[in-house]
MDTraj code that builds the backbone (N, CA, C; nanometers):
import mdtraj as md
import numpy as np

residues = "UNK UNK UNK UNK UNK UNK UNK UNK UNK UNK UNK UNK UNK UNK UNK UNK UNK UNK UNK UNK UNK UNK UNK UNK UNK UNK UNK UNK UNK UNK UNK UNK UNK UNK UNK UNK UNK UNK UNK UNK UNK UNK UNK UNK UNK UNK UNK UNK UNK UNK UNK UNK UNK UNK UNK UNK UNK UNK UNK UNK UNK UNK UNK UNK UNK UNK UNK UNK UNK UNK UNK UNK UNK UNK UNK UNK UNK UNK UNK UNK UNK UNK UNK UNK UNK UNK UNK UNK UNK UNK UNK UNK UNK UNK UNK UNK UNK UNK UNK UNK UNK UNK UNK UNK UNK UNK UNK UNK UNK UNK UNK UNK UNK UNK UNK UNK UNK UNK UNK UNK UNK UNK UNK UNK UNK UNK UNK UNK UNK UNK UNK UNK UNK UNK UNK UNK UNK UNK UNK UNK UNK UNK UNK UNK UNK UNK UNK UNK UNK UNK UNK UNK UNK UNK UNK UNK UNK UNK UNK UNK UNK UNK UNK UNK UNK UNK UNK UNK UNK UNK UNK UNK UNK UNK UNK UNK UNK UNK UNK UNK UNK UNK UNK UNK UNK UNK UNK UNK UNK".split()
xyz = np.array([
    [30.6340, 12.6150, 8.2907],
    [30.7136, 12.4925, 8.2927],
    [30.6768, 12.4134, 8.4180],
    [30.6593, 12.2860, 8.4015],
    [30.6289, 12.2044, 8.5185],
    [30.7527, 12.1900, 8.6042],
    [30.7325, 12.1753, 8.7329],
    [30.8458, 12.1711, 8.8258],
    [30.9292, 12.0437, 8.8118],
    [30.8758, 11.9396, 8.7503],
    [30.9509, 11.8152, 8.7373],
    [31.0538, 11.8194, 8.6232],
    [31.0466, 11.9214, 8.5404],
    [31.1401, 11.9338, 8.4296],
    [31.2350, 12.0482, 8.4574],
    [31.3644, 12.0178, 8.4573],
    [31.4649, 12.1197, 8.4838],
    [31.5082, 12.1840, 8.3521],
    [31.5098, 12.3155, 8.3508],
    [31.5504, 12.3899, 8.2323],
    [31.7006, 12.4115, 8.2319],
    [31.7600, 12.4037, 8.1143],
    [31.9031, 12.4300, 8.1007],
    [31.9332, 12.5772, 8.1281],
    [31.8339, 12.6627, 8.1138],
    [31.8501, 12.8066, 8.1363],
    [31.9018, 12.8360, 8.2773],
    [31.8614, 12.7544, 8.3730],
    [31.8975, 12.7783, 8.5126],
    [32.0286, 12.7120, 8.5550],
    [32.1006, 12.6541, 8.4603],
    [32.2220, 12.5789, 8.4926],
    [32.3470, 12.6548, 8.4471],
    [32.4524, 12.6478, 8.5280],
    [32.5806, 12.7055, 8.4894],
    [32.6489, 12.6071, 8.3941],
    [32.6672, 12.6479, 8.2692],
    [32.7253, 12.5587, 8.1684],
    [32.8659, 12.6018, 8.1255],
    [32.9191, 12.7039, 8.1888],
    [33.0504, 12.7558, 8.1521],
    [33.1560, 12.6456, 8.1547],
    [33.2223, 12.6260, 8.0418],
    [33.3280, 12.5258, 8.0234],
    [33.2811, 12.3810, 8.0414],
    [33.1515, 12.3589, 8.0397],
    [33.0998, 12.2222, 8.0482],
    [33.0678, 12.1718, 7.9075],
    [33.0877, 12.0429, 7.8864],
    [33.0536, 11.9817, 7.7589],
    [32.9098, 11.9340, 7.7683],
    [32.8257, 11.9909, 7.6839],
    [32.6821, 11.9655, 7.6879],
    [32.6402, 11.8865, 7.5647],
    [32.5821, 11.7699, 7.5883],
    [32.5296, 11.6857, 7.4812],
    [32.3831, 11.7223, 7.4590],
    [32.3514, 11.7690, 7.3395],
    [32.2134, 11.8030, 7.3041],
    [32.1569, 11.6934, 7.2160],
    [32.0398, 11.6422, 7.2543],
    [31.9664, 11.5503, 7.1651],
    [31.8683, 11.6368, 7.0879],
    [31.8962, 11.6536, 6.9602],
    [31.8129, 11.7355, 6.8728],
    [31.7347, 11.6460, 6.7782],
    [31.6321, 11.7017, 6.7186],
    [31.5609, 11.6317, 6.6121],
    [31.6013, 11.6971, 6.4812],
    [31.7005, 11.6390, 6.4163],
    [31.7486, 11.6892, 6.2881],
    [31.7092, 11.5943, 6.1750],
    [31.5984, 11.5264, 6.1934],
    [31.5468, 11.4322, 6.0942],
    [31.4764, 11.5113, 5.9839],
    [31.5580, 11.5709, 5.8970],
    [31.5086, 11.6600, 5.7925],
    [31.4997, 11.5879, 5.6587],
    [31.4118, 11.6347, 5.5703],
    [31.4062, 11.5734, 5.4369],
    [31.5287, 11.6127, 5.3547],
    [31.5968, 11.5115, 5.3000],
    [31.7164, 11.5332, 5.2178],
    [31.6992, 11.4586, 5.0865],
    [31.7353, 11.5253, 4.9773],
    [31.7327, 11.4621, 4.8451],
    [31.8635, 11.4950, 4.7744],
    [31.9340, 11.3932, 4.7315],
    [32.0636, 11.4090, 4.6645],
    [32.1595, 11.4960, 4.7457],
    [32.1601, 11.4758, 4.8780],
    [32.2514, 11.5490, 4.9644],
    [32.2093, 11.6921, 4.9942],
    [32.0945, 11.7341, 4.9439],
    [32.0446, 11.8703, 4.9665],
    [31.9278, 11.8661, 5.0647],
    [31.9323, 11.9549, 5.1634],
    [31.8263, 11.9633, 5.2634],
    [31.7095, 12.0408, 5.2043],
    [31.5910, 11.9793, 5.2058],
    [31.4730, 12.0393, 5.1452],
    [31.3972, 12.1317, 5.2403],
    [31.4094, 12.1078, 5.3703],
    [31.3404, 12.1901, 5.4700],
    [31.4280, 12.1956, 5.5945],
    [31.4717, 12.3151, 5.6308],
    [31.5620, 12.3283, 5.7439],
    [31.4929, 12.3784, 5.8704],
    [31.3606, 12.3727, 5.8774],
    [31.2886, 12.4261, 5.9936],
    [31.3248, 12.3526, 6.1232],
    [31.3483, 12.2231, 6.1183],
    [31.3879, 12.1501, 6.2399],
    [31.5262, 12.1938, 6.2885],
    [31.6117, 12.2283, 6.1963],
    [31.7447, 12.2779, 6.2325],
    [31.7296, 12.4138, 6.3010],
    [31.6446, 12.4984, 6.2451],
    [31.6235, 12.6321, 6.3014],
    [31.5641, 12.6258, 6.4418],
    [31.4803, 12.5254, 6.4690],
    [31.4154, 12.5150, 6.6001],
    [31.5130, 12.4870, 6.7138],
    [31.6241, 12.4212, 6.6857],
    [31.7209, 12.3893, 6.7919],
    [31.8237, 12.5017, 6.8120],
    [31.8259, 12.5980, 6.7215],
    [31.9281, 12.7026, 6.7313],
    [31.9170, 12.7908, 6.8566],
    [31.7989, 12.8213, 6.9097],
    [31.7978, 12.9011, 7.0330],
    [31.8727, 12.8326, 7.1487],
    [31.8555, 12.7027, 7.1620],
    [31.9264, 12.6300, 7.2681],
    [32.0767, 12.6308, 7.2419],
    [32.1151, 12.6050, 7.1191],
    [32.2574, 12.6042, 7.0838],
    [32.3179, 12.7419, 7.1077],
    [32.2489, 12.8467, 7.0635],
    [32.3006, 12.9829, 7.0826],
    [32.3112, 13.0189, 7.2302],
    [32.2124, 12.9789, 7.3098],
    [32.2191, 13.0040, 7.4535],
    [32.3438, 12.9377, 7.5127],
    [32.3655, 12.8114, 7.4789],
    [32.4803, 12.7376, 7.5315],
    [32.6118, 12.7987, 7.4839],
    [32.6151, 12.8367, 7.3577],
    [32.7361, 12.8966, 7.3003],
    [32.7702, 13.0270, 7.3732],
    [32.6712, 13.1133, 7.3896],
    [32.6935, 13.2421, 7.4579],
    [32.7257, 13.2244, 7.6052],
    [32.6844, 13.1103, 7.6628],
    [32.7109, 13.0819, 7.8041],
    [32.8436, 13.0107, 7.8259],
    [32.9181, 12.9883, 7.7176],
    [33.0518, 12.9305, 7.7290],
    [33.0576, 12.7797, 7.7364],
    [32.9528, 12.7122, 7.6896],
    [32.9525, 12.5660, 7.6891],
    [33.0280, 12.5123, 7.5672],
    [33.0691, 12.3892, 7.5767],
    [33.1240, 12.3127, 7.4649],
    [33.0070, 12.2261, 7.4201],
    [32.9669, 12.2354, 7.2944],
    [32.8395, 12.1797, 7.2497],
    [32.8595, 12.0584, 7.1591],
    [32.7928, 11.9489, 7.1968],
    [32.7937, 11.8262, 7.1174],
    [32.6482, 11.7966, 7.0819],
    [32.6207, 11.7819, 6.9528],
    [32.4839, 11.7579, 6.9072],
    [32.4722, 11.6159, 6.8549],
    [32.3696, 11.5448, 6.9022],
    [32.3403, 11.4129, 6.8456],
    [32.1974, 11.4120, 6.7959],
    [32.1737, 11.3316, 6.6945],
    [32.0412, 11.3207, 6.6342],
    [32.0343, 11.1924, 6.5523],
    [31.9163, 11.1713, 6.4965],
    [31.9005, 11.0613, 6.4009],
    [31.8523, 11.1210, 6.2699],
    [31.8594, 11.0419, 6.1662],
    [31.8045, 11.0790, 6.0361],
    [31.7554, 10.9512, 5.9712],
    [31.6261, 10.9445, 5.9483],
    [31.5688, 10.8290, 5.8819],
    [31.5760, 10.7022, 5.9649],
    [31.5647, 10.5900, 5.8943],
    [31.5668, 10.4590, 5.9598],
    [31.6687, 10.3675, 5.8919],
    [31.7957, 10.3846, 5.9280],
    [31.8999, 10.3034, 5.8652],
    [31.9121, 10.1622, 5.9227],
    [31.8266, 10.1265, 6.0175],
    [31.8225, 9.9916, 6.0741],
    [31.9542, 9.9450, 6.1349],
    [32.0210, 10.0346, 6.2068],
    [32.1398, 9.9963, 6.2819],
    [32.2645, 9.9755, 6.2008],
    [32.2643, 10.0223, 6.0754],
    [32.3818, 10.0061, 5.9894],
    [32.4123, 10.1384, 5.9203],
    [32.5411, 10.1605, 5.8919],
    [32.5781, 10.2813, 5.8179],
    [32.5139, 10.2787, 5.6802],
    [32.4545, 10.3904, 5.6434],
    [32.3957, 10.4064, 5.5114],
    [32.4170, 10.5531, 5.4733],
    [32.4971, 10.5773, 5.3704],
    [32.5320, 10.7131, 5.3294],
    [32.4087, 10.8012, 5.3095],
    [32.2992, 10.7418, 5.2705],
    [32.1737, 10.8158, 5.2480],
    [32.1273, 10.8870, 5.3755],
    [32.1652, 10.8320, 5.4917],
    [32.1176, 10.8853, 5.6195],
    [32.2261, 10.9555, 5.7018],
    [32.3352, 10.9924, 5.6372],
    [32.4398, 11.0629, 5.7104],
    [32.3938, 11.2041, 5.7483],
    [32.4400, 11.2508, 5.8630],
    [32.4087, 11.3866, 5.9085],
    [32.5074, 11.4898, 5.8526],
    [32.6071, 11.4450, 5.7783],
    [32.7111, 11.5351, 5.7280],
    [32.6563, 11.6558, 5.6505],
    [32.5522, 11.6416, 5.5673],
    [32.5001, 11.7604, 5.4972],
    [32.4493, 11.8704, 5.5914],
    [32.4228, 11.8347, 5.7163],
    [32.3737, 11.9344, 5.8115],
    [32.4832, 12.0268, 5.8641],
    [32.6086, 11.9885, 5.8465],
    [32.7201, 12.0704, 5.8956],
    [32.7161, 12.2089, 5.8322],
    [32.7004, 12.2148, 5.7012],
    [32.6993, 12.3440, 5.6314],
    [32.5788, 12.4284, 5.6739],
    [32.4619, 12.3676, 5.6834],
    [32.3405, 12.4406, 5.7244],
    [32.3571, 12.4943, 5.8664],
    [32.4002, 12.4083, 5.9595],
    [32.4213, 12.4524, 6.0979],
    [32.5259, 12.5633, 6.1054],
    [32.6349, 12.5481, 6.0325],
    [32.7408, 12.6490, 6.0321],
    [32.6871, 12.7842, 5.9841],
    [32.6049, 12.7811, 5.8791],
    [32.5484, 12.9053, 5.8251],
    [32.4492, 12.9687, 5.9224],
    [32.3582, 12.8892, 5.9762],
    [32.2567, 12.9416, 6.0674],
    [32.3202, 12.9946, 6.1958],
    [32.4166, 12.9205, 6.2495],
    [32.4794, 12.9579, 6.3764],
    [32.5964, 13.0550, 6.3595],
    [32.6342, 13.0800, 6.2341],
    [32.7458, 13.1694, 6.2012],
    [32.8731, 13.1306, 6.2748],
    [32.9003, 13.0004, 6.2725],
    [33.0219, 12.9478, 6.3339],
    [33.0582, 12.8165, 6.2646],
    [33.1831, 12.7775, 6.2766],
    [33.2281, 12.6520, 6.2178],
    [33.1796, 12.5349, 6.3036],
    [33.1008, 12.4463, 6.2452],
    [33.0531, 12.3267, 6.3143],
    [33.1399, 12.2103, 6.2685],
    [33.1987, 12.1406, 6.3653],
    [33.2813, 12.0239, 6.3357],
    [33.1916, 11.9005, 6.3234],
    [33.2446, 11.7951, 6.2608],
    [33.1667, 11.6725, 6.2390],
    [33.2486, 11.5511, 6.2774],
    [33.1852, 11.4586, 6.3494],
    [33.2477, 11.3313, 6.3831],
    [33.1793, 11.2221, 6.3016],
    [33.2573, 11.1377, 6.2371],
    [33.2023, 11.0328, 6.1507],
    [33.1368, 10.9190, 6.2294],
    [33.1401, 10.9287, 6.3611],
    [33.0687, 10.8351, 6.4468],
    [33.0108, 10.9140, 6.5638],
    [32.9269, 10.8491, 6.6406],
    [32.8723, 10.9152, 6.7602],
    [32.9344, 10.8579, 6.8868],
    [33.0103, 10.7496, 6.8722],
    [33.0785, 10.6870, 6.9859],
    [33.2190, 10.6473, 6.9427],
    [33.3006, 10.6068, 7.0386],
    [33.4353, 10.5586, 7.0070],
    [33.5427, 10.6585, 7.0467],
    [33.6664, 10.6141, 7.0382],
    [33.7803, 10.6942, 7.0831],
    [33.7979, 10.8217, 7.0018],
    [33.7847, 10.8131, 6.8698],
    [33.8006, 10.9332, 6.7869],
    [33.6965, 11.0385, 6.8233],
    [33.5732, 10.9943, 6.8462],
    [33.4660, 11.0865, 6.8852],
    [33.4941, 11.1456, 7.0227],
    [33.5407, 11.0627, 7.1149],
    [33.5760, 11.1111, 7.2483],
    [33.6884, 11.2150, 7.2387],
    [33.7862, 11.1922, 7.1517],
    [33.8945, 11.2888, 7.1318],
    [33.8404, 11.4222, 7.0805],
    [33.7452, 11.4158, 6.9870],
    [33.6794, 11.5364, 6.9364],
    [33.6133, 11.6122, 7.0515],
    [33.5359, 11.5400, 7.1332],
    [33.4627, 11.6024, 7.2442],
    [33.5577, 11.6708, 7.3414],
    [33.6646, 11.6006, 7.3786],
    [33.7556, 11.6552, 7.4799],
    [33.8427, 11.7683, 7.4265],
    [33.8518, 11.7827, 7.2944],
    [33.9321, 11.8911, 7.2363],
    [33.8508, 12.0190, 7.2145],
    [33.7197, 12.0129, 7.2369],
    [33.6353, 12.1310, 7.2166],
    [33.6723, 12.2413, 7.3147],
    [33.6636, 12.3638, 7.2665],
    [33.6818, 12.4816, 7.3507],
    [33.5448, 12.5465, 7.3706],
    [33.5331, 12.6327, 7.4706],
    [33.4071, 12.7001, 7.4994],
    [33.3512, 12.7656, 7.3733],
    [33.2227, 12.7396, 7.3465],
    [33.1553, 12.7966, 7.2308],
    [33.1663, 12.7145, 7.1041],
    [33.2508, 12.6113, 7.1043],
    [33.2654, 12.5286, 6.9841],
    [33.1553, 12.4228, 6.9780],
    [33.1268, 12.3793, 6.8544],
    [33.0151, 12.2877, 6.8303],
    [33.0620, 12.1674, 6.7497],
    [33.0198, 12.0500, 6.7942],
    [33.0494, 11.9236, 6.7271],
    [32.9185, 11.8520, 6.6973],
    [32.8989, 11.8143, 6.5727],
    [32.7838, 11.7334, 6.5330],
    [32.8297, 11.5893, 6.5185],
    [32.7607, 11.4994, 6.5885],
    [32.7922, 11.3568, 6.5800],
    [32.7145, 11.2925, 6.4662],
    [32.7695, 11.1837, 6.4138],
    [32.7007, 11.1083, 6.3089],
    [32.5740, 11.0434, 6.3655],
    [32.4848, 11.0077, 6.2791],
    [32.3534, 10.9491, 6.3065],
    [32.3587, 10.8388, 6.4139],
    [32.2892, 10.8613, 6.5252],
    [32.2872, 10.7612, 6.6323],
    [32.2200, 10.6319, 6.5897],
    [32.1332, 10.6379, 6.4905],
    [32.0646, 10.5169, 6.4444],
    [32.1500, 10.4294, 6.3532],
    [32.2748, 10.4664, 6.3312],
    [32.3672, 10.3764, 6.2628],
    [32.4093, 10.2638, 6.3565],
    [32.3647, 10.2704, 6.4802],
    [32.3919, 10.1684, 6.5814],
    [32.2579, 10.1117, 6.6283],
    [32.2387, 9.9811, 6.6124],
    [32.1111, 9.9213, 6.6526],
    [32.0850, 9.9355, 6.8024],
    [32.1916, 9.9543, 6.8803],
    [32.1769, 9.9719, 7.0250],
    [32.0950, 10.0969, 7.0589],
    [32.0971, 10.1976, 6.9696],
    [32.0198, 10.3201, 6.9920],
    [31.8710, 10.2889, 7.0048],
    [31.8163, 10.2183, 6.9075],
    [31.6721, 10.1898, 6.9094],
    [31.6359, 10.0787, 7.0071],
    [31.7360, 10.0049, 7.0554],
    [31.7124, 9.9014, 7.1571],
    [31.7212, 9.9587, 7.2987],
    [31.7454, 10.0900, 7.3092],
    [31.7564, 10.1576, 7.4380],
    [31.8652, 10.0935, 7.5253],
    [31.9789, 10.0693, 7.4633],
    [32.0916, 10.0021, 7.5278],
    [32.1607, 10.0929, 7.6299],
    [32.1769, 10.0418, 7.7500],
    [32.2460, 10.1139, 7.8557],
    [32.3936, 10.1342, 7.8200],
    [32.4582, 10.0316, 7.7652],
    [32.6006, 10.0427, 7.7316],
    [32.6230, 10.1429, 7.6180],
    [32.5307, 10.1499, 7.5226],
    [32.5420, 10.2486, 7.4147],
    [32.5265, 10.3896, 7.4710],
    [32.4313, 10.4076, 7.5615],
    [32.4105, 10.5389, 7.6238],
    [32.5351, 10.5814, 7.7008],
    [32.5983, 10.4867, 7.7673],
    [32.7213, 10.5179, 7.8422],
    [32.8298, 10.5666, 7.7471],
    [32.8465, 10.4973, 7.6344],
    [32.9466, 10.5372, 7.5353],
    [32.9148, 10.6755, 7.4788],
    [32.7874, 10.7016, 7.4535],
    [32.7437, 10.8294, 7.3995],
    [32.7692, 10.9432, 7.4991],
    [32.7568, 10.9135, 7.6267],
    [32.7731, 11.0160, 7.7311],
    [32.9197, 11.0487, 7.7618],
    [33.0116, 10.9617, 7.7213],
    [33.1529, 10.9812, 7.7531],
    [33.2023, 11.1169, 7.7037],
    [33.2743, 11.1858, 7.7921],
    [33.3299, 11.3158, 7.7577],
    [33.2327, 11.4317, 7.7734],
    [33.1119, 11.4031, 7.8192],
    [33.0104, 11.5075, 7.8364],
    [32.9788, 11.5256, 7.9844],
    [32.9368, 11.6471, 8.0201],
    [32.9042, 11.6796, 8.1588],
    [32.7538, 11.6878, 8.1840],
    [32.6790, 11.7316, 8.0830],
    [32.5346, 11.7526, 8.0968],
    [32.4634, 11.7038, 7.9717],
    [32.3351, 11.6715, 7.9861],
    [32.2513, 11.6308, 7.8738],
    [32.1329, 11.7255, 7.8625],
    [32.1024, 11.7673, 7.7402],
    [31.9871, 11.8527, 7.7133],
    [31.9006, 11.7849, 7.6077],
    [31.7747, 11.7598, 7.6432],
    [31.6792, 11.7071, 7.5464],
    [31.6090, 11.8253, 7.4823],
    [31.6281, 11.8411, 7.3520],
    [31.5585, 11.9450, 7.2771],
    [31.4873, 11.8826, 7.1572],
    [31.4523, 11.7550, 7.1723],
    [31.3884, 11.6796, 7.0644],
    [31.2488, 11.6351, 7.1074],
    [31.1596, 11.7309, 7.1239],
    [31.0233, 11.7015, 7.1686],
    [30.9570, 11.5938, 7.0826],
    [30.9722, 11.6063, 6.9505],
    [30.9039, 11.5148, 6.8588],
    [30.9544, 11.3708, 6.8676],
    [31.0674, 11.3494, 6.9341],
    [31.1239, 11.2145, 6.9499],
    [31.1092, 11.1629, 7.0925],
    [31.0670, 11.2475, 7.1826],
    [31.0714, 11.2158, 7.3260],
    [30.9820, 11.1004, 7.3690],
    [30.8922, 11.0581, 7.2842],
    [30.8071, 10.9441, 7.3180],
    [30.8778, 10.8108, 7.2927],
    [30.9946, 10.8156, 7.2324],
    [31.0673, 10.6923, 7.1982],
    [31.1596, 10.6475, 7.3115],
    [31.1609, 10.5184, 7.3378],
    [31.2526, 10.4611, 7.4371],
    [31.3832, 10.4247, 7.3659],
    [31.4612, 10.5281, 7.3348],
    [31.5890, 10.5108, 7.2680],
    [31.7007, 10.5584, 7.3601],
    [31.8175, 10.5034, 7.3410],
    [31.9317, 10.5324, 7.4285],
    [31.9627, 10.6809, 7.4401],
    [31.9588, 10.7534, 7.3284],
    [31.9961, 10.8953, 7.3292],
    [31.8892, 10.9844, 7.3911],
    [31.7777, 10.9264, 7.4286],
    [31.6691, 11.0008, 7.4938],
    [31.6421, 10.9517, 7.6358],
    [31.6492, 10.8228, 7.6563],
    [31.6133, 10.7638, 7.7872],
    [31.7341, 10.7226, 7.8696],
    [31.8060, 10.6236, 7.8242],
    [31.9164, 10.5677, 7.9035],
    [32.0287, 10.6678, 7.9290],
    [32.0447, 10.7658, 7.8401],
    [32.1488, 10.8671, 7.8574],
    [32.1316, 10.9414, 7.9895],
    [32.0083, 10.9531, 8.0360],
    [31.9803, 11.0272, 8.1602],
    [32.0328, 10.9547, 8.2840],
    [32.0724, 10.8291, 8.2700],
    [32.1310, 10.7550, 8.3814],
    [32.2789, 10.7893, 8.4010],
    [32.3360, 10.8613, 8.3030],
    [32.4792, 10.8924, 8.3089],
    [32.5093, 11.0412, 8.3218],
    [32.4140, 11.1256, 8.2855],
    [32.4390, 11.2699, 8.2873],
    [32.3229, 11.3447, 8.3523],
    [32.3532, 11.4515, 8.4280],
    [32.2446, 11.5379, 8.4751],
    [32.1691, 11.5886, 8.3520],
    [32.0362, 11.5853, 8.3568],
    [31.9556, 11.6080, 8.2370],
    [31.8628, 11.7281, 8.2503],
    [31.8477, 11.7984, 8.1382],
    [31.7717, 11.9225, 8.1349],
    [31.6901, 11.9327, 8.0070],
    [31.5900, 12.0197, 8.0112],
    [31.5105, 12.0507, 7.8926],
    [31.5750, 12.1660, 7.8181],
    [31.5739, 12.1563, 7.6861],
    [31.6195, 12.2668, 7.6026],
    [31.5052, 12.3651, 7.5795],
    [31.5348, 12.4756, 7.5156],
    [31.4358, 12.5811, 7.4944],
    [31.3202, 12.5355, 7.4066],
    [31.3486, 12.4572, 7.3027],
    [31.2423, 12.4076, 7.2149],
    [31.1518, 12.3098, 7.2892],
    [31.2106, 12.2216, 7.3670],
    [31.1310, 12.1266, 7.4449],
    [31.0397, 12.2017, 7.5417],
    [31.0928, 12.3031, 7.6080],
    [31.0115, 12.3839, 7.7001],
    [30.8956, 12.4509, 7.6277],
    [30.9231, 12.5070, 7.5100],
    [30.8193, 12.5733, 7.4313],
    [30.7067, 12.4765, 7.3967],
    [30.7445, 12.3575, 7.3520],
    [30.6445, 12.2564, 7.3141],
    [30.5628, 12.2109, 7.4344],
    [30.6279, 12.1883, 7.5466],
    [30.5573, 12.1441, 7.6672],
    [30.4615, 12.2525, 7.7163],
    [30.5079, 12.3773, 7.7144],
    [30.4211, 12.4874, 7.7575],
    [30.3001, 12.5033, 7.6664],
    [30.3195, 12.4854, 7.5359],
    [30.2075, 12.4928, 7.4416],
    [30.1091, 12.3792, 7.4676],
    [30.1609, 12.2600, 7.4925],
    [30.0763, 12.1448, 7.5220],
    [30.0005, 12.1656, 7.6528],
    [30.0699, 12.2184, 7.7514],
    [30.0079, 12.2472, 7.8812],
    [29.8930, 12.3470, 7.8658],
    [29.9170, 12.4470, 7.7830],
    [29.8158, 12.5512, 7.7626],
    [29.6878, 12.4931, 7.7021],
    [29.7008, 12.4063, 7.6030],
    [29.5808, 12.3515, 7.5401],
    [29.5153, 12.2403, 7.6204],
    [29.5869, 12.1852, 7.7180],
    [29.5264, 12.0778, 7.7966],
    [29.4759, 12.1227, 7.9332],
    [29.5317, 12.2293, 7.9890],
    [29.4884, 12.2707, 8.1221],
    [29.4217, 12.4076, 8.1278],
    [29.4484, 12.4902, 8.0258],
    [29.3910, 12.6243, 8.0285],
    [29.2753, 12.6394, 7.9298],
    [29.2204, 12.5264, 7.8898],
    [29.1116, 12.5296, 7.7932],
    [28.9838, 12.5822, 7.8571],
    [28.9145, 12.6683, 7.7850],
    [28.7923, 12.7305, 7.8386],
    [28.6667, 12.6545, 7.7971],
    [28.6706, 12.5853, 7.6851],
    [28.5549, 12.5103, 7.6357],
    [28.5749, 12.3633, 7.6553],
])
top = md.Topology()
chain = top.add_chain()
for i, resn in enumerate(residues, 1):
    res = top.add_residue(resn, chain, resSeq=i)
    for name in ("N", "CA", "C"):
        top.add_atom(name, md.element.get_by_symbol(name[0]), res)
traj = md.Trajectory(xyz[None], top)
């Protein structure tokens, strides 16, 4: 791991509300998830946080709803998959910002998990809005980026969020960076 990236592994997360930016952009047809491999990739970070006593809030995007609610792109079908994989009840917020969502976040107990609705239902997400990132960060203590495949995007839930919360790499992000480092710096040919 490069020294410029802080790992969540080294942080005390007990009783802290941790916002994870995951890549849950999975193929869905008629409300059924066709491939859950992206969901499985974020589970080591979630399990680490859960076992460490964190309160876990997950945000992600799905598809390109162009800043408007579109039932086709709701993250709600992921609740059942996450609950099954993590063997725990995952709660769902019908928005990713607002008072109701903040109430959900502040009511979490250690080890509980909340999945927020698609961040791309708000055009401010793709505009890398500072005010949207502030709203998204409300009620959270730490930020964990575990969405390597999205990290090249200048979006609020990846970039501007780091202006409001201490930020760390998740286990999947670390794995991807280490693999990239290996093929770019340890190459023999």
